[in-house]
C-alpha positions in Angstrom: -5.2 -7.2 7.3 -8.4 -8.2 8.6 -7.7 -12.1 9.2 -10.9 -12.8 9.9 -11.4 -11.6 6.2 -9.1 -15.0 5.6 -11.8 -17.0 6.7 -15.3 -15.2 5.4 -15.9 -15.6 2.0 -18.3 -13.0 2.2 -17.0 -9.6 2.9 -14.1 -10.5 0.8 -14.8 -7.2 -0.8 -12.8 -5.9 1.9 -9.6 -7.0 1.5 -8.7 -6.1 -2.0 -9.4 -2.4 -0.5 -6.3 -3.6 1.4 -4.1 -4.2 -0.8 -4.6 -1.1 -2.6 -4.9 1.3 0.3 -2.4 3.2 -0.3 -3.3 5.8 -2.8 0.5 7.1 -4.0 2.9 4.4 -2.8 6.3 5.3 -2.8 5.5 9.2 -4.2 4.7 11.0 -0.3 8.0 12.2 1.3 6.3 11.8 4.0 2.7 10.6 4.0 1.7 5.1 3.3 1.2 3.2 1.4 -0.5 4.3 2.9 -3.7 7.7 4.1 -5.6 4.7 5.0 -5.9 1.1 6.5 -3.1 -0.1 7.3 -0.3 2.6 5.5 3.2 1.6 4.5 5.3 4.5 3.8 7.3 3.8 0.8 9.4 6.7 0.4 10.4 7.5 -3.3 13.2 10.2 -2.5 14.2 12.7 -5.5 16.6 15.2 -5.8 15.3 18.7 -7.8 18.1 20.6 -6.9 21.8 20.6 -8.4 23.6 19.0 -5.6 24.9 15.5 -4.7 25.4 14.2 -1.3 29.2 13.3 -0.6 30.6 12.0 2.7 33.6 13.6 4.2 35.3 12.0 7.3 35.7 14.2 10.2 37.7 12.5 12.7 35.9 9.3 13.1 32.8 10.8 12.0 31.1 11.4 9.0 29.5 14.6 7.7 27.5 14.5 4.7 28.1 17.8 2.9 26.2 19.2 -0.5 28.6 19.9 -3.3 27.2 21.7 -6.2 28.2 18.8 -9.5 26.9 19.6 -13.2 23.2 18.5 -12.9 22.1 15.5 -14.2 18.9 17.3 -15.7 17.6 14.2 -18.5 17.9 11.5 -15.7 16.6 14.1 -13.1 13.9 15.2 -15.7 12.9 11.2 -16.3 12.6 10.5 -12.8 9.8 13.0 -12.7 8.1 12.4 -15.5 8.3 8.6 -14.1 7.1 9.7 -10.7 4.0 11.6 -12.4 3.2 8.4 -14.5 4.0 6.2 -11.4 0.9 8.3 -9.5 -1.4 8.0 -11.7 -0.9 4.0 -12.1 0.2 4.4 -15.6 3.2 1.7 -15.0 4.3 0.9 -18.3 5.0 3.6 -19.5 7.2 4.9 -16.1 9.1 1.8 -15.7 11.4 2.7 -19.0 11.7 6.3 -18.0 12.8 5.2 -14.2 15.6 2.6 -16.0 16.8 4.8 -18.5 17.0 7.5 -15.1 19.2 5.2 -13.7 21.2 4.4 -16.8 22.1 7.9 -16.6 23.2 8.4 -13.4 25.0 5.3 -13.6 27.3 6.5 -16.1 27.6 10.7 -15.0 28.2 9.8 -10.9 29.1 6.2 -10.6 27.4 3.0 -9.2 27.7 3.8 -5.3 26.3 7.2 -5.4 23.3 8.2 -3.2 20.8 9.2 -6.4 21.7 5.9 -8.1 19.9 4.2 -4.7 17.1 7.2 -5.4 16.7 5.4 -8.9 17.2 2.0 -7.7 14.7 2.8 -4.9 12.2 3.8 -7.6 11.9 1.7 -10.0 11.8 -0.9 -7.1 8.7 0.9 -6.0 7.0 1.1 -9.3 7.9 -3.2 -9.4 6.2 -3.8 -6.1 3.1 -1.6 -7.5 3.1 -4.4 -10.0 3.3 -7.5 -7.9 7.0 -8.4 -9.2 8.1 -8.8 -5.8 10.8 -10.8 -7.0 12.6 -8.0 -9.3 11.5 -5.3 -6.8 13.5 -6.8 -3.9 17.2 -6.9 -4.8 16.7 -3.3 -6.2 15.8 -1.9 -2.9 18.1 -4.1 -1.1 20.6 -2.7 -3.7 20.1 0.9 -3.2 20.1 0.4 1.0 23.2 -1.3 0.2 24.6 1.7 -1.5 23.2 4.7 1.2 24.6 2.4 4.2 28.5 2.3 2.9 28.2 6.0 1.4 26.2 7.8 4.4 26.4 5.4 7.6 24.2 2.6 8.5 22.4 5.7 11.5 21.4 8.3 8.3 18.0 9.1 8.0 18.3 8.3 4.4 19.1 4.6 5.6 15.7 5.0 7.4 13.7 5.5 4.6 15.5 2.5 2.5 15.3 -0.1 5.4 11.7 0.9 5.7 10.7 0.9 2.1 12.3 -2.3 2.2 9.8 -4.0 5.3 6.9 -2.6 3.3 8.2 -5.1 0.3 9.0 -7.5 2.8 5.5 -6.9 4.3 3.5 -7.7 1.2 5.2 -10.7 0.4 4.4 -12.1 3.9 7.8 -12.0 5.4 6.8 -10.5 8.5 9.5 -11.9 10.8 12.5 -9.7 8.5 9.9 -6.9 7.7 9.4 -6.2 11.6 13.0 -6.5 12.1 13.6 -3.8 9.6 10.5 -1.2 10.7 12.1 -1.5 14.4 15.4 -0.5 13.0 14.1 2.8 11.1 11.8 3.4 14.0 15.3 3.1 16.1 17.0 5.5 13.3 14.6 8.2 13.7 13.7 8.3 17.3 17.8 8.6 17.6 18.4 11.3 15.5 15.1 13.2 15.3 13.7 12.8 18.6 11.1 10.8 20.1 7.8 13.2 18.9 9.2 13.8 15.2 6.7 12.7 12.6 9.0 10.4 10.9 8.7 8.6 14.2 5.2 8.6 14.0 5.1 7.2 10.7 7.3 4.2 11.8 5.4 3.6 14.7 2.0 3.4 12.3 4.1 1.5 10.0 5.2 -0.8 12.6 1.7 -1.1 14.2 0.1 -1.6 10.4 2.8 -5.2 10.7 1.7 -6.2 13.8 -1.5 -5.8 12.3 -0.9 -7.9 9.7 -0.1 -10.7 12.1 -2.7 -10.4 14.5 -1.2 -9.0 17.1 -3.8 -6.4 17.6 -2.5 -5.9 21.6 1.1 -4.7 20.7 -0.2 -2.7 17.8 -3.1 -0.7 19.3 -0.5 1.4 21.7 2.1 2.1 18.6 -0.9 3.8 16.5 -2.3 5.4 19.5 1.5 7.1 20.0 1.6 7.9 16.6 -1.5 9.7 16.4 -0.7 11.6 19.6 2.3 12.7 17.9 0.9 13.9 15.1 -2.2 15.3 17.0 0.8 17.7 19.3 2.5 18.5 16.0 0.0 19.2 13.6 -3.3 20.0 15.4 -6.1 18.2 15.5 -7.6 19.0 11.6 -4.0 17.8 9.3 -4.3 15.5 7.3 -2.0 13.2 9.0 -4.1 13.5 11.7 -6.4 11.8 9.5 -4.5 9.2 8.4 -3.9 8.1 12.0 -7.9 8.3 13.3 -7.8 6.2 9.8 -5.1 3.3 10.8 -6.9 3.5 14.6 -10.7 2.7 13.0 -9.0 0.1 11.0 -7.4 -1.8 13.7 -10.5 -1.4 16.1 -12.7 -2.8 13.2 -10.3 -5.4 12.8 -11.1 -6.4 16.1 -15.0 -6.2 16.1 -15.2 -3.1 17.9 -17.0 -1.2 15.6 -18.7 1.6 17.9 -15.2 2.3 18.6 -13.9 2.8 14.9 -16.8 4.4 13.7 -16.6 7.8 15.0 -13.3 7.6 14.0 -13.6 7.0 10.8 -15.9 9.6 10.3 -13.8 12.3 11.9 -11.1 11.2 9.5 -13.8 11.7 6.6 -14.4 15.1 7.8 -10.6 16.8 8.3 -9.9 15.3 4.9 -13.1 16.7 3.4 -12.6 20.0 4.5 -8.5 20.5 4.5 -8.5 18.1 1.1 -11.8 19.0 -0.9 -14.6 16.7 -1.3 -13.3 14.9 -4.2 -9.8 14.1 -3.0 -8.4 10.4 -3.4 -7.8 10.3 0.5 -11.6 11.0 0.7 -12.6 8.3 -1.2 -10.4 6.0 0.7 -12.3 6.8 3.8 -16.1 7.1 2.5 -14.7 3.3 1.2 -13.4 2.4 4.6 -16.6 4.0 6.4 -18.7 2.1 3.9 -16.8 -1.2 4.9 -17.6 -0.9 8.5 -21.3 -0.3 7.6 -21.5 -3.1 5.4 -19.9 -5.3 8.4 -22.5 -3.8 10.5 -25.4 -5.2 7.8 -26.0 -1.6 7.4 -26.2 -1.9 3.9 -28.8 0.8 2.4 -25.7 3.6 4.4 -22.8 2.0 2.9 -24.0 1.9 -0.9 -23.9 5.8 -1.7 -20.6 6.1 0.2 -19.4 2.9 -2.2 -20.7 4.6 -4.9 -19.5 8.3 -4.4 -16.1 6.5 -3.5 -16.2 5.1 -7.7 -17.4 8.6 -9.0 -14.4 9.9 -7.2 -11.9 7.6 -8.4 -13.3 7.7 -12.1 -13.1 11.7 -11.8 -9.6 11.4 -10.7 -8.0 8.1 -12.4 -10.3 7.4 -15.4 -12.3 4.1 -15.3 -8.8 2.1 -16.3 -7.3 2.4 -12.9 -6.6 0.1 -10.5 -8.1 2.0 -7.3 -11.2 2.0 -9.9 -11.1 -1.6 -9.7 -11.2 -1.6 -5.9 -14.2 0.6 -6.1 -16.0 -1.8 -8.8 -15.1 -4.8 -6.5 -16.1 -3.5 -3.0 -19.7 -2.2 -4.2 -19.9 -6.2 -6.0 -18.9 -7.8 -2.2 -22.0 -5.1 -1.3 -24.6 -6.5 -3.9 -23.8 -10.3 -3.2 -24.1 -9.0 0.3 -27.9 -8.5 -0.3 -28.4 -11.2 -2.6 -28.1 -9.4 -5.6 -25.9 -11.6 -7.7 -27.1 -10.6 -11.0 -25.4 -7.2 -10.9 -22.7 -8.3 -8.7 -21.1 -10.3 -11.3 -20.6 -7.3 -14.4 -19.2 -5.2 -11.5 -16.4 -8.2 -10.2 -15.8 -9.0 -14.2 -15.1 -5.1 -14.8 -12.9 -4.9 -11.7 -11.0 -8.1 -12.8 -10.8 -6.8 -16.9 -9.4 -3.3 -15.4 -6.8 -5.3 -12.6 -5.2 -7.8 -15.8 -4.7 -4.9 -18.0 -3.3 -2.5 -15.8 -1.5 -4.5 -13.3 -0.4 -7.3 -15.1 -1.9 -11.6 -15.7 -0.1 -12.7 -12.1 -0.6 -10.0 -9.7 -2.2 -10.4 -6.4 -5.2 -8.6 -6.8 -6.1 -10.4 -9.7 -6.0 -13.5 -8.0 -8.2 -11.7 -5.3 -10.7 -10.8 -8.5 -10.3 -14.1 -9.6 -11.5 -15.1 -5.9 -14.0 -12.9 -5.6 -16.1 -14.0 -8.6 -15.1 -17.7 -7.9 -17.1 -17.3 -4.7 -20.1 -14.8 -6.4 -20.5 -18.2 -8.9 -20.3 -20.8 -6.8 -23.2 -18.7 -4.2 -25.1 -19.1 -7.7 -24.4 -22.8 -7.4 -21.7 -22.3 -10.7 -19.3 -24.6 -8.6 -18.3 -25.7 -11.7 -17.5 -22.3 -13.3 -15.9 -21.5 -10.4 -13.5 -24.3 -9.6 -10.9 -22.9 -12.2 -11.0 -19.5 -11.2 -10.3 -20.7 -7.8 -7.2 -22.8 -8.9 -6.0 -20.0 -11.2 -5.9 -17.5 -8.2 -4.4 -20.3 -5.8 -1.5 -20.6 -8.5 -0.8 -16.6 -9.0 -0.3 -16.0 -5.1 1.8 -19.2 -4.6 4.2 -18.3 -7.2 4.0 -14.2 -6.5 3.0 -14.0 -3.0 4.4 -17.8 -1.6 2.6 -21.4 0.0 2.0 -19.6 3.7 1.0 -15.8 2.7 -2.2 -15.4 4.2 -3.6 -14.6 1.1 -2.7 -17.8 -0.3 -4.2 -19.5 2.0 -7.4 -17.5 2.2 -7.9 -18.4 -1.0 -6.6 -22.4 -0.8 -9.3 -22.7 2.5 -11.8 -21.3 -0.1 -11.1 -23.4 -2.8 -11.0 -26.9 -0.7 -14.3 -25.8 1.3 -16.0 -26.0 -1.9 -15.2 -29.5 -3.3 -16.1 -29.7 -6.7 -16.2 -33.4 -8.8 -14.4 -32.5 -11.9 -15.1 -34.7 -15.3 
């Protein structure tokens, strides 16, 4: 994340983009969380065939053998339905399906089966998407423990579990443990797959994202560049994963104020995605948003506005008007209008974004806190400090509860509130 955003309220719309920059968190086998600025791949493993992984010992080594079993069709069907609803942002509908799938698998396969770990992982990802980190973390840790026991500490599925847990910890600002886990996942993948595999590129990307979050830009940049180089070598210059790498590197350069270097990377990423995916694809909307944000940072408001509006239109078409990504676009467009002094136009967009996030994510989600913070900033800019103060307090209470007092977003909101003292009666 761009740490400059933590102390500059104008432009806080950009921070919210980072909260949802992965268009399909946990649903892609290889993405990523995303995909976008700081992709944290959270791989949701699902098995479509009627096989189970059985661990057998061969001497001192373990071998994974696929055995045909009576297929837990009900569990897999429920899991697949839940995955679809998850992708659509219908979290309340997805959760009971994931839980039913988990119950069936435990009953049919036992509590230590890798498919149980898959169900735990998928449910954890859903809870993570809703900001329910305290509930998600033990599920993610349990999935990892099952796979370590069944498959061995060096198995690629274990690397996925380690990566997913790291992403969850990263979201909570637990950077020290997250970094160790990302490095562990990278080590497993390099050992099992070699140094030039696409999954290694993804791990490099994820570790770079964490270092970027910590403000360690000089350490993050070579990892992003190595990840991008692997992808270009394996996939060619026009692959969507290359577009992701370009986008992520551009984000880092933007964080350092290197706008001239970042812009052509964003534009190349956009061109690849439009060509390979189509002009109305979700990732196109993401890159449009990111490029617009860069242009806004340079004061190029007239160029940024149509990109924000096009991104919003794509998301409304794909996801409907009540999706969190639509809320992000509304928030970002409001931020642009605020920067232009168009407060009357910005306020209803901020309020609409806040309403969507509350309904779709729940009242205690960090994105709700950011919406409250941004609306408070707008009200204060209009001289309505008394109205802004309770919004800041509410936002701060959410983030202290969900993210903790030392998370960068919590600190940023606290600084905003403390910098705007209001004499209350």
